[in-house]
N, C-alpha and C positions, 0 to 999 in steps of 0.2 A: 417576667420572662416564664419562658419556657421549660416544661421539666423533659428532665432526659428520662427514658424509660425505657424495657425492651420490648413494651406493647406499641407499637405505633397504629392508631386509628384517627382517620378522616373524621372531625365533628364541625360542623356547621357554627361558630359563633354567633351569627348575628340571630342565629332564635334558641337563645339558653332555655334550660328548664328552670325552672324556680326550684330552688332547697325544699321548699316546704311541699311541693308536690314527691319532691325525691323523699322528702323524707316520709311522707306518707305511705309513700309502696314503699318503702324497707320497716314499716309497721307494722304492714299487714301480713298477713299469711297466706297469700300467693306467690307461690314461687316464682313462676316467669315473671313478674311484676318486679319482684324483689330483683331478680338479673339484673332486667332492663333500666330498672332504676339506677344500681348498681353500674350499670357501664356509663351509664350520662354522667355521673359521678368522677369517676374516671376520665373518663373525656373532658369534663371541665378544668379538674386539675392538675392535666396535662396542656388545656389551654391556658392557666395562669390564673386561673382563678382560685379561690379560699372558700372555703364551705368549711372552716372550724368546727359549727354545729353540727356537723353530720357524724363527727365520730364518736359519740358516746351512743347515739342512733343505732350505727352500725356495729359498736359491740355490744347490746342490747338483744338487738332485734334480727342481726344478720351472723356475728358470730358463729350464736350455737346450733346452726342450719349445718345438716349433715349432704347436704346437695352437693356434690362434686366442682359444678362449673361456677356454684357461689363460691366455695371453698378457694378455687383457681383465681376468680376474679378478685377474691378477700386481699391476698397475697401479692397480684398486681396496684391492689390498693396500699397496700402497707407499704409497698416499695417505694413510690412516690409522692405520702405523704410527709411532710416534715416532722423529723424524729427529733431535732436540737431547736435549742434556743439560739437567740442572737448571739451566746456568750460559747455557744458552741458543747451545752452540757444537754445531754440527753432530759426528751421530756419527762416528766413522771407516767404520764398516761402508756408511757409505753411498757410498763410494767403490763399493763392489761393483753398487750400484743406480745410479751413473752409466754406467757398460761396459755394463751391462746395456740402458740408454735411448739411449745413442749408437749401438750395433748395430742396437738398433729404426729408429731416424733414420735409418739405413743400410740397412736391410731391402726386399728387392726388391720385398715386397709392398706395396700400396700402402693396405690396410687398416691390418697393422700402422703402417705411418709417420704412418699420421691419427690413430687411437687417442694412440697415442704424444706425438703433437702437442697432443691434445685435454686429452693427462694433464696438459702441462707447463703448462697454463693456470690449474692448480689447486695448483701446486710453489709455496711463498711462501719456499724459502731458496734463497739467491744463491750459497752455495759451489757446492750440487750443479747450479743452471743453469747456470752460468759456462762451465764446460766446453763445453755440450752449443749455444753460442750461433753457434756458423759453421755447425754441422749444421743448425741451425732455419735458418739465413738462405739455407745453399745448397736448401732445400726450397722457398723462396719461390719456383725455377725448374724444380719439378718437372712431369712432362708433362701428371700425372692431376691436374685441376682438386680432388679429393681433401682432396689432400695438400696443394693450396696455401691452401685456405680454411682449414684447421687450421693451415696454420702461419702466415700471416696473424692469427690469433688470436693464437697461441701470442709472435708478437714485439708485439703490442700490449698481452698481460698481462706480459711480461717487462718492458717500457719502462713501465708503470704501478708497477710493486716501488720501495720506498722509494728505488732506488739504480740504478734501472731506465734510468735518461739517461745515466750514467755506463758501463752495459754496450754498449746502444745507442743511443750520441748520434745516429749518423745513421740511425735508424728509420722518420721521418718521411720522409724525403727515396726512401728504398728505398720505401717503400708507394707514394707519389705516382711514383715512375716505373712502379710493377706496374699501378699503376690505370689509368695512360693505355694499357696494352697488355693488360689483363687481359680476354678476352670472357667467361668463365663467369659467371654472374647473380651468384652465390652468392657465389664468389672475389669477385668486384668490389662486395660489400653489405659484406664484411667490412674490403675495404679502405679506403672510404670511410669505414665506421665507425670505423676506427680513427684517421683524420686527425681526425676528428670528435671522438673522443675525446681525442685526445693533440695534436694540432694543428690547430687550428679554422680558422687565417686560410689553410691549405693548402685544407683540405674547401672553405671559402669561394672560396677562388682556382677550386677545378675546378671547382666547381659553377658559377661566372660563367664559366668560358671554354667550356662546353660548355652553354649553356643553351638552345640550339636543340635539342639533342638528350634534353632531360629526358626529353620523354612518351615517348620510346623507351625508356627504361632500364625494367631490370624492378621488379616491384611491390614487391620487399625494398627495392632501390636508392632506390626515391621514396619508400619509408616512409621512411628513416633520411634524405635530404634535407629532410623533412617535421619531422621531432625535431631539425634543426640550424637550420630556420629559425626555429621554436619559441625555441629555446636563443639564438639570437643577436639576436631583436626583444627578448625581454625583459630583455638586458644592454642593448638600446640601441634605445630605441623609434623615436629619429629618423630608423634606416633600413628601416624595414618596409615602406616605399611599394615600394621596388623587390623583395623578396622579396614581396610579395601581390602582383603580377605572375606570379610563378614559381607561387606556388598556385591563382590562377585559370586557367594554361593547364594544373594537372593534373589539372582539375577536369574534363576530355573525356580521360584516362586509361581504359582499360578495364576496369582491376580497380575492384571495388565498394569495398574496402578502403580503399583509396587515395582514391579521391574522399568515403568518409566522413570520413575524417583529412583530408583539405584544407579540408571545409565545417566542420568543428571549429577547426581552424586558424585558418581565416580572420574564426570567429565571437571568438574569443580573440583577436586580435593588431589587428582593423577594428572598428569601429561605423559606417562609413560604409555609408548606403542600398544602393549599389551591389553591394557584398560582402557584406552581410547576403542582399541577397534572390538574389544570386548563393549564398550557401549554404541558403538556404531552398527553390531551387530545385531543389540537389540533392539537399537530405532528401527532396523530395518524388517525385523519380524512383527513388531507392533504396526508395521504399516501395510502387512501384508492382513494378518491377523483381524484388526479391526475396520468395523462396515462402518462406523458415525466417520463423515464427512471430517467434522472439524477436527476429531482428534488426528487424524491425520496430517491433515493441514497444519497441525501444532508440531507433530514430529519431523514434518519436511522442513519447520522452522528449525528446529534442534540439530538438525542434518546440515540444513545451511550454515548452522553454526560454526560446525564440526569439519566443515570444508575450507572456513577460511583461516580457523587455526591449526588443522591438521589433514593440511590438503593431500600429502603425499600416501596418510590409511585411507581416506577417502578413494583417492583411484582405486584402489582395489574392491570398492564396494559397489561400482559404479550402475554393474550389470543389476544388483539387489536394488539401488533404488529405482531404476527404470522399470523394476517389474511393477510398480506401482503405477504404470499407463493402464494397467487395466483397469483402474479406477473411471468410470461414466464419467465424472465432474471434471467441469474442462477447467477449473482454477487449481485442482491436485494435477493435473495433468502439465499444465503450464511450469507451475514451481518447479514437479518433477523433471521438465526437459532444460531447466533453467540450471538448474543445481549441475544436471550434469555436462552441461554445454563447458562449465567450467572445470571440469574433473577429467576432459577428453587428455589423454596421449597417444602417442605414435603406436605404442602398446594395444588399446583398446580401439583406437578409431573403427576399424572396422567391425568388429561386434557392437559398437556403437549405431551405426550406420544401418546395419544389417538389419538389428532393431529399428532403427526409423522407420526403414524401406517398408518393414512387414506391416508397420502400422501404417502409412500411408495406404497400402493394398487393404489393410479393412478398412479405410475410411469409404474405400471406392466400390466395397459388397455390401457394406453393413448400412442401413438406414437408421442413425440416430440422430439425435436432437444435437443440434450447433456440429454436425460434424464437417461442415465447410469451416468453421473459425478454427476445428481442429487439426485439418488439414494444412490449415493457411501457419497454424505453429509448427508443426512436422517440418516445413517447407523451409519457412527462416530457419530453424534448426539445421535441416541439413545443409543450408546454403551457408551458414555458420560453418559448420564441419567442413566443408569442401573448402572455405578459404583460409582455413587454419590449415586443413592438409590436401591440398590437390591433389595425388594421387588416386582419393576416393571417388574424384566428379565423375570421371568414366562410370562408374558405377550405378550412379544413383538420377544424372544428368536424363537419362532419355527415359528412365520409370516417370520423372516427374514431367516430360513434356506433354505425356501424355493428359496433362491437366493443365493444359491450358486454354480449352473450351470450359472450364470451373462455371459452373451455376453462380458460386461464392467469388465476385472480382476481385478482392482483395487478395485470396489465396491464387488464383491466374495471375495477378500482378506480381505476388512474390514470386512465382515461378518465373516469368521472365525475364525480370530482374536478375534473377540468378543464374539465368542463361547467358544473357548479356554478359556478367562478370565472367563465368567459368569461360566461354568464346575467348574471352580476353587474354586470362590468365592461364588456359591452355591451350596451345596453337594447335598442339596433337589431334584435338577434337572439334577444329575447327568444323572441318568435310564433313565429318557425320553429323553432327549437331546443324548444318547447314542445309543435311539431305534431310532429315528428323523435321527443320521445320517448316518447310519447302511441303513435306508432304501433309503434317500436322494443321497447316495455315487456314484447312476450312473451318477448323473446328473452334476458332477464335471467336467469340463474341463480344467483348468486351474494346471497346473504341480504343482505350487506353492500351490494352494489351498489345494490338493489332497494330497501333504504332509504334511500340516498342519494337515488335516484330519485324514492322516494314524498313526498322534504322538499323537491324540487324542483318536482313538482307541486303541493302543497299550498302553497309558498309564491309562485311566479311564474305560475299560473294563474289571470288577474286579469279577464277579459272573461268574459261570461255562459257562451258557448260554450266556450271552453277549462274552465271549471269544470263544466260539466254534462258536459264530455267526459269530465276528467277522473276525477267520481265513476264514472261508465259504465266506464272501464278498470279500475276498481278491484273495481264489483263485478261485473264481465263475469270476472274472474282470481282474486274469491274463490269465483266460483263458486254453485250453488245450497245453502240451507242447510239444516238444520241441519249440522255438520260430522262429527257420527257420530250412528249410531240409538241408541234406546232402550238403557236397561243393565238388570241385575238388581240395579244397587246401591238398597241401601233399598229392598230390594225387599218390606217389609213394610207398610211406609209407602205404597210407593206404591199396595198392593192396596185398603189402608183409602181413601186419597184416591179411587182410582176409583170405590170401593163408594159412596161418597157420594157422587160426581159424577154416576154413572151409574145409570139404574133396573137391573132385573133384567136378567141376561144373556138376549138374544137366541138363537136355532139361528142354526146354521150357514146354512140355506137360506134366512132372509130378510133377512143381510146384504151388503149392496155389495161389489163389487172395490174392493180397494185398489190401489196404486200402490207396488211396492217399487222402495227404492233402484236396483236394477240394471235397474227400467224393464219387469219380468215383472209381471202381476198377481197378485194371490191373495185369496181370502176374509179375512175381518176377524180371522176366528180364527185362520189363520195368520198373519195377518201381526203378530198379536199374541203367537205364539207367537216369531214369530223378534224380537220387541222384548223377549223375555221372554232370550234368550237374551244369551251373551257381549256384552260392546259389540264395536262396528264402528265405524271410520271408514269416511266417504265420501269416496273418492277425486277421484271426477270424472274426465272424459274429457280428459287433457294438452291434446289439439288445443282446446279450447274455454277452458279454465281456466287455461292455462300456469302460471309454476311458484311463483307467490305461494302457490296454497291448498296444493300440497304443502310446501312451507317450512314452511308454519301448523301442517299437522298434524303435520309431523315435528319437532313441537315447540319452535320460536322465537318465541317469545313478544314478545321483545324486536321482533321483525317486528311481530306483531300489535300491540302498542302503537304502532308508528310508523305503521303503519297507519289505528289508530284516530285519531292526534294529525292524521293529511293528512286525514281521512273530516271530522274536526270542523272543520278550517282551512277545507276546502269549503265544507262548509255554513255556517259564520258567513260565508265570503265570499259565499255565493249568497242571502244575507240583503241585502245591498248592492247586489245588482245586479241582482236577480228581485226586479221589482214583485209579481208571482203569490204570495201568502201559501200557498195551495194545494202549488205544486210544493216550497215550503218547507219545506213539512211532512210532504212527504211523501217529499223527500231525506233529512230530519233522521230521520225512521221506518226508514228504510232501514239507514240508520248505524248509530242506537243497536240495532236486530236484528243487526248483523254485530259489534257490542261486547257484547253479552248472550251470543252463540253466542260468543266465544272466550272468556269467562268462563267458560262451560258448560262447553267444550272442556277449559280450564285447570284447573277443580276436579273434571273426573270419572275415569274409572280408564281411560277410552281409549286415555293416554296413562303410560309408564313412570314419569316424573315429574309435579310439577303445574306451575302457571303460578307464577313466581318473586315478591317480593312488590311491587318496584319497578315492574313490567310489570302486576300485577294492580292496584294504586294508578293506575299513569297513567292505565289505559285506564277505570279508578270514575272519575277525573277527567275526562275527556273526556265520560262519560255524563251527569255532572253539569253540566258547563259545557250542552252540548245541550239539557237538560233545564229552566235556568235560566241564561241569557248575561247579564251586567252588561256595560258600556259600557269599564269598566276591563279586563274579563278579557278582552274584544272587542278590546281597544286592544295586550296585552300579548301575543295569539297572533296577531295578523292584522299587527302592525309590530316589535314589541321583539325578533321572534328574528330577522329580517332584519338591524335594526339592528346588533344583536351579531355577525350573518355578517360586514358591512359591518366595523364595527370589527378583526373577527378578521383581513380582508385586509388592513386599514392597519396592523395590527401586522406581521404578516408582511411589506409590503412596506418596513418600516422597518427591521426585524431585516436583511434582505437588503441597504439603502442601507447599513447601518452593518459590517455584513461588507465589502462594498467599500470602503467607507473605511480599516475597519482594514489592507485589504490592499498601499493605496495608499500607495508608498514616499514620505515624505516627506523631503526631505533638504534643506540649506542649506548655504551656501557660508560662510567665514570672511568676516568685515571686509576682513583685509587680504590675500588671496588673489589671486594674481597672473591677469588676465583679459588673453590675446592678442588682438586686433583681426584679423581674418580680415583686411576689406578693408586694411589699413595691412599685411601681409605681404607679403614678396615670393614671387609665383609662379612664378618663373622655372626650367625644369627637371622641372616638377610636373606628375604628371597629376590627371586630373578624380578619379580614385579617392583620389588622395592628399590634394586640395581637400576633397574631401566627407569625409575620416576628421579633416582638421584642423578642420574645422567640425564636426564631431560630440564631438570634443576637449574645444573650447570652450567648448560648450554643455553639457556633465556639470561640465568644472569651473566654469562660473558659477552651475549650479544646484546643486553640491554634490556632486554624485553620485561622485568619487572619493574622498572624506570616507566612511570609515564610522568613526560612530558608538561607538566600545567601550565597554562599561559596566564602568567600574573597579572599582563595587562589585560587581557579580556576579563578575567575576573575584577578589576577594578572598575574597568567599565561599567560594571552589572549592579554595581551599588550605589543608591540611588537615596540622596537624604529627604525626609519625607519632614521633618521641621527644623527651624530657625535657630541660629546658635544662641540666640539672647532666649529661648521660649524655657521655662522651669523642667521642660521635661526634652532632652535632645532623643532624636530617633533617627536611624536611619536603614534601610532593606537591603539585601541582599537576594536578587532575585534569579530561582534558577528553572527552566523552562526542559521539560524532560517529555515528551509525545504530548500525552491527555492529563500531566499532572502540572503546575505553578508552584513551585515552592517558596515563599517569601521569608527568612531569616534576619529577623526584624529586631534590631540591637534598641534599648531603650536602656538610656540613662539617665540617675536624677539628679541634678544640676544643682539643688536646693540643699539646705541645711536641714530641711526636715523628714521624714518619714512618709511616703505615701500611701496611703491604704487603699485596697480596691482598684488600684489600676487594671484597667482593662482596654486592649488595642481593639475597638471595633472598625470592621471593616464591611465594607459593601462593592457590590461589583455593577459594572455595566454592560452590555454585551453578551455573548455565551459563554460565561463565566458563572461556576456555583461557589459556593463557600463550602468546605468538607463539615468541620467542626464549630462548634461554637465556641465564642470566646470566654476567656477563663480569667479572674480577678489574681492578683498577685500584689504583696506588699513590700514595697522596694526603698531600704535603709537610702540614709543619708549620701550622696555622691558614690554609689553602687550603680549595678546597670544589670540590666537582666537579656539572655537571647527568649524571644519568642517565636516559634514557628507559627507559620499559618500555610493550609493547602487547600490549592483551587482547582478544579477540576474545571478542562475545558472542553466544547463539545464541537468547535468548528474553528473557520482561520480567520475568520472574524477578526478583528484588532478589536480589544476591550478594554477598559478602564477600572483601576481598583484606586476607591476612597475610602476616606474614611477618619476616625479622631482617636485620641486617646482621652480618655477618660478618667480622674482619679480626687481622692479624695486626701485633705490634711486632718491631723489632729488636732488643730488651730480652728479651723473652719470648717464647718459640717458639710456644707453647698460642696457639688460637686463641680471639678475643673475640667474644662474643654480645651485641649488643643490641636488644634484642627493641620490634617496629614494634608501634604503633597500629593497629587495625583500621581497616580503609577500607568502607566501604558503601555500594555503589552503588543509588544513589536510583533507584525504576523511575520517580521525575518527569523522570528525565533520560530515559527510553524514551519517553514517550506528550506526545500534544500533543491542544489541543483540540479537535474537528471538528465537523460538522451531518450528522445524515440526517433525513428524513421519519419524520414520526410514525409511518407504515405499518409505514418500514423497521424502527424502532426494537421495534414493537410483536413484528414479526414474528423479531425475531433475542431479544428475549424471552423468547418461546415456543419457541426452538429451543436456545437457550446450552444448558447441564446444569451449569457451575458455579456453584453459587451462594456467595456471604458472606454471612451477615446477622451485621452489626454493629449492638447497642443503645445509641443516642446517650445518652450522659453527657459534661455541657456542664455550665459554668457560665454562659454565655451565656441571657440571657433572651428575645432579640425572635428569632422565627422566621426571618425576613429577614435578620438579620444573621451569624445560626447558616447559612443559607443562603450570604451570601455569605464565608462563610469557609469551608465547605468547595471552592467551586468553587478559592478562592485556591489551600487548601491541596493541593487534587488535579490542579490544571492540567486541569479538565476543563470542557465550554461546556454552560451550562441551556439547553435544549433547551423549557423549558416557558414561554411569552412571559411579558413582565411582567405583561400586563395580567390574566393570569390568577394572580397571584403578589399579586395588589393586594388590599385590604383588611384588618381584624382581627376574623378569626371563632377563630383561637385554632389553626384545621389549617392546617399546608401539606406540597404534594405537589409535589413536582417532578423531573425526570427528566434527567438528566447525561450526556454521553458525549464519550467519547476515542476515538481511535487512535494504538498502540503507533506506532513504527518498523517492527514488523516486521509490518505490518496487522492486528493485531488489534484487535478492538472491544473497549471496557470500558463497558458499562452501568451506571450507577448509576441506584437511582431513592430520593428521600428522604421519607420520610412521617414527619410529627412534630405532637405536639399539645401546646397549653398546657397544663399542671395547675391547679389552682385556686393553688395556693400559688406559681405565677408559672415552675414550673421547665420545663424542656422535655421530652418522652420521644418514643420510638418510636424508627423502626428504619431502618438504610442498608442497601439491600438492591444486593449488587453480582453482576453476570453477566457470564461471559464466556465463551467457547471452549475455553479452556489454563485449566487450576489456577492457573497461575503467577501471573497477573495477578490473578486474583480475590481469592488471598492476602495477595499483596504489597499492594494498593489497600486491602486490611482494615486490615491492619498498619498502612498508614499515615496513612489516618482515622482508626484508634483512638488512635495517638500524636497524634496533630494533634488531636481533639477535647478531649484531655484537657488539654492545652498550650495552651488558648485563653483565658486568664483575661484575659490583655490585651484582648483582643474585646470 
């Protein structure tokens, strides 16, 4: 068995030093060699080796040494050696150690005295400590503070021993007397800590005796005072009023650590508005005064907790919170904006939006790292503000439209999506947005932004001037037709066709000059020679055509299909608003020419790949529609698209409302709960803060906030049987998973008529799990039980297994008995929780994540929706696909699911299923994540759950 020690040193047991070599080095006169030998001896003892023959050698040759390093190592050695025999009696050799410790406690060097006193704090044998007590007490009055502070800790540890009060019955009085005259801050802190631990009444008495000087105490002592206040107030909540005054006075302390603890203590003890406001102000001050980013993130977490429980007060602090945006750290900025967005009200919306607009302008001028990502966060925040309060949209939409050509594509996409939503929800802004969009269309660089902008132009250009401007802008940015010059493909057919169409070839001198694509002149024969050469794209001038032509020439035919649809909508709308048939026919013919040119480009060899079938069919449909338009088709193109968009926005608003309702805490009071009437209470001697606190407590009690509705059924599901009923030792475990910790509360029952000795619960883990502490031995009386707690640390979302056994001895049989335990499988569902993310973010993560697990659908469920609901329930994930997209009976279903683990990992799931002719479901469930563990564990979970879903 490994020994426990305050010194942890790595040692390779594969090459242990021989005891004789260590003994020779210890007996020599070379001090460095003694140090090395003593270290080797300590390492061997720590790793379970027994070297009893070295003890006398160390006492004879090492103990008299005056070297400080050797004396310190000796204390480590004395700490880990066995001091008792098998019966628990102290070994006789320990008398030699007592004499050495006594000499050290009277040593002239303060360091030797101090480290020896510190060693006594770790000594548990009363027989060894008792002769040293008078010397320890004499060190309380030593001139050096290092000795005094360690002497106080030694007195505290002795007093806390099982029979310590008998050994030092007057210790609290001695420490109290010392505390009143002590000047050293560390010694004073240790003295108060001793009173706080061993004589709480004396600590409280000292606190209120010197209440006026608390602000002048050192940081260490003030921290212990706060700990005392928390302990006293938890035990007796009725006295918290007088302690809260002390906490509020400590809010003016110079130490940042003290005021942080003060704010946390205030929130935990009081719910009065004055106290919460003081705590929030303290957090906001720390947010601005501290330069450490980790500190700022911790403070933001505390503010986020305050926001959840005291939103009304935090609303007043929103501008103070937003001042944290001055930090260049992106995580701090993101968390700050997330907090502020949930504190927006009609009163502060204008200030918040103005602040966000200033930040957007800063990102445009300053060249900072991750400026594009920060701008994207700001755009999303403004988008959220404009949706909640449409009246502010007019002040921000035009500013944001300047970033449609942002180099950060994600930011530009957020801007155009925001514009698309605002133009629908704010009809008054339609005209100004359309004009602005047409003016800034040339800045757009990304294909996805361009597609969305074209959709807006096609849907919301309603008047004659807007339709004509839209057609003109699109034609201008597409440039001159065709998109490429003639090629040699089908050369034989082209020559025959040209021979039939043209008369006899003319001489070079008789032909007129022709204008080539680059604007130069050439004779027609030269032009023909150019046409017969390899295919060449005509890119045009970027100054006049913009990026639309270059994107299409790059092979983006999805964008080409969007262009065709937009042109079709604009021509159809032109027929409604334009009385002149000539203008309509002209616009229609130009649109048809553009579409045909795109089809020719897609089918030519000028590009490395041909046009895809979907885009080709879409463009052909637009051509047919312009050639022969029916009323029903016109209605679909001009009205149904926008109706679908309006429905999508309504579904999105509904989902957000439902999520807010789900987050809202619903608490109910029991019928027989006691309610105190605030106005009938005696207010004598109560401060305003105490009165507010009473009111808040009464409100919480009346609304049932103090009552926690525990899910007893869920608790029962977490109890796991570890052994059988026929085993001599019965064991069951209650598993609690809390973030990075797993706690096993194991109940062990002795079902025999004998006393079980040295009973030990031995556990081992597989996966990313780690046991925190060593198992202990227990003695279990006949038919009695014992509660054993085991703590396990978790480092990833990978499914882990805990296994082990119970080992014990009986008085009759000295052999060890072993009961093997059932394995405990730690479920991945304990680590992940449903979460939401934008569709754009989901697609981005889906493209970036490298780990994928593909699970084939194998279920007895017949209905697609039932199967989806079963997977959502089994995997604890959130369905991102709106309900409207899942409606209808088409035999196909595709949905995206999302969850986030407690470690910040993202879990993406795509479910695609089809209903076969015989009624059985088939398809695949694809899981993607950044790490392998979550993908594999989630896949295993889905595989097991879908097979065992017959009840569904």
